C-alpha positions in Angstrom: 39.2 185.9 -32.6 36.6 188.7 -32.0 34.4 189.8 -35.1 34.7 193.5 -35.8 31.4 195.4 -35.0 29.5 196.4 -38.0 29.9 200.0 -39.1 27.5 202.7 -38.6 27.1 202.8 -42.3 26.0 199.0 -42.5 24.4 199.5 -45.7 27.2 200.4 -47.7 28.8 198.0 -50.3 31.8 196.8 -48.3 29.4 196.1 -45.4 27.1 194.2 -47.4 29.9 192.5 -49.3 31.1 191.4 -46.0 27.7 190.0 -44.9 27.5 188.0 -48.2 30.8 186.5 -47.5 30.3 185.9 -43.9 26.9 184.0 -44.9 28.5 182.0 -47.7 31.5 180.9 -45.6 29.6 180.3 -42.4 26.8 178.3 -44.4 29.7 176.2 -45.9 31.2 175.3 -42.7 27.9 174.4 -41.2 27.3 172.0 -44.0 30.6 170.6 -43.9 30.1 169.4 -40.3 28.1 166.6 -41.6 29.9 165.9 -44.9 32.2 163.2 -43.7 29.2 161.2 -42.3 27.5 161.7 -45.5 30.4 160.6 -47.6 30.6 157.2 -45.4 27.0 156.8 -46.3 27.6 157.4 -50.1 24.9 160.2 -49.5 25.2 164.2 -50.2 24.0 167.2 -48.9 20.6 167.0 -50.6 20.0 163.7 -48.6 20.7 165.4 -45.3 18.4 168.2 -46.1 15.5 165.7 -46.8 16.3 163.7 -43.6 16.2 166.9 -41.7 12.7 168.1 -42.9 11.2 164.8 -42.7 12.5 164.3 -39.2 11.1 167.6 -38.2 7.6 166.8 -39.6 6.9 163.2 -39.7 4.2 162.2 -42.0 5.4 165.3 -44.4 3.8 164.9 -47.8 6.2 164.9 -51.0 4.4 168.3 -51.9 5.4 169.8 -48.6 9.0 168.5 -48.9 9.3 169.8 -52.4 8.3 173.3 -50.9 11.0 173.1 -48.2 13.6 172.2 -50.4 12.7 174.4 -53.4 14.0 171.6 -55.9 12.3 169.8 -58.8 10.2 166.8 -58.5 12.5 165.0 -60.5 15.6 165.8 -58.3 13.5 165.0 -55.2 12.4 161.7 -56.7 15.9 160.6 -57.2 16.9 161.7 -53.5 13.7 159.8 -51.8 14.5 156.9 -54.1 17.9 156.5 -52.7 16.8 157.0 -49.1 14.1 154.4 -49.6 16.3 152.1 -51.1 18.7 152.3 -48.1 15.9 152.0 -45.6 16.2 155.5 -44.3 12.8 156.9 -45.3 9.4 154.9 -45.8 6.1 156.1 -47.6 2.8 155.5 -46.5 -0.5 156.6 -48.4 -2.2 159.6 -46.9 -5.3 158.9 -44.5 -7.9 161.1 -46.4 -6.2 161.1 -49.8 -4.6 157.9 -50.7 -2.8 159.4 -53.6 -0.6 161.5 -51.0 2.7 159.9 -50.2 3.5 160.6 -46.7 6.9 160.4 -45.7 8.7 159.2 -42.3 12.1 158.0 -41.2 12.7 154.7 -40.4 14.8 153.8 -37.3 18.0 153.9 -39.4 16.9 157.0 -40.8 16.4 158.7 -37.3 19.7 157.4 -36.2 21.3 159.0 -39.2 19.7 162.3 -39.0 20.4 162.4 -35.3 24.1 162.3 -35.9 24.0 164.7 -38.7 21.9 167.0 -36.5 24.2 166.6 -33.6 27.3 167.6 -35.7 25.6 170.7 -37.2 24.2 171.6 -33.7 27.7 171.4 -31.9 29.0 173.8 -34.6 26.2 176.2 -34.5 25.9 176.0 -30.7 29.4 176.8 -30.2 29.2 179.8 -32.8 26.1 181.0 -30.9 27.8 180.7 -27.3 30.5 183.0 -28.8 28.5 185.5 -30.3 26.0 185.7 -27.3 22.4 186.1 -27.0 21.7 189.6 -28.6 23.9 188.6 -31.6 21.9 185.4 -32.0 18.5 187.3 -32.0 20.2 189.7 -34.4 21.3 187.0 -36.8 17.8 185.4 -36.7 16.3 188.9 -37.5 18.6 189.1 -40.5 18.0 185.6 -41.8 14.1 186.3 -41.4 14.5 189.4 -43.4 16.2 187.4 -46.2 13.2 185.1 -46.6 10.2 185.6 -48.9 6.5 185.5 -47.4 6.2 181.8 -48.7 9.3 180.5 -46.8 8.2 182.1 -43.7 4.8 180.4 -44.0 6.5 177.2 -44.6 8.9 177.5 -41.7 5.7 178.6 -39.3 4.5 174.9 -40.1 7.5 173.5 -38.4 7.0 175.0 -35.0 
């Protein structure tokens, strides 16, 4: 099914509402790609998000991960505790500041994150292929426009 083209009046309420709905349903569909695997492991989406960012930047500090996830220390502590208990994430002290906690995936954590990523990659790559290169660039531009300056700064550290 081909998506309808955006109206030339794309800032009207109906078009903005359609964008919100597409973003909500599309995001939910993307996340559902990993839900079955997470459920098999007794884990949730918060665990998947933590695994993803630790995989993207090994030796990420807990403070940096807090910034990426936008959650409370208490919530992150629970997630990291469960991931550590399952031997999916390991923690090391910082080289310069021994009080820092650096996070790294274990081999089992890498395997789980890799499978979760592959499921999401497959889903998103299919949507990208269907939409075409120009639409992907437009999609990225819209998402970039939604992010605050701090989020853009954090994302730039992942490149």
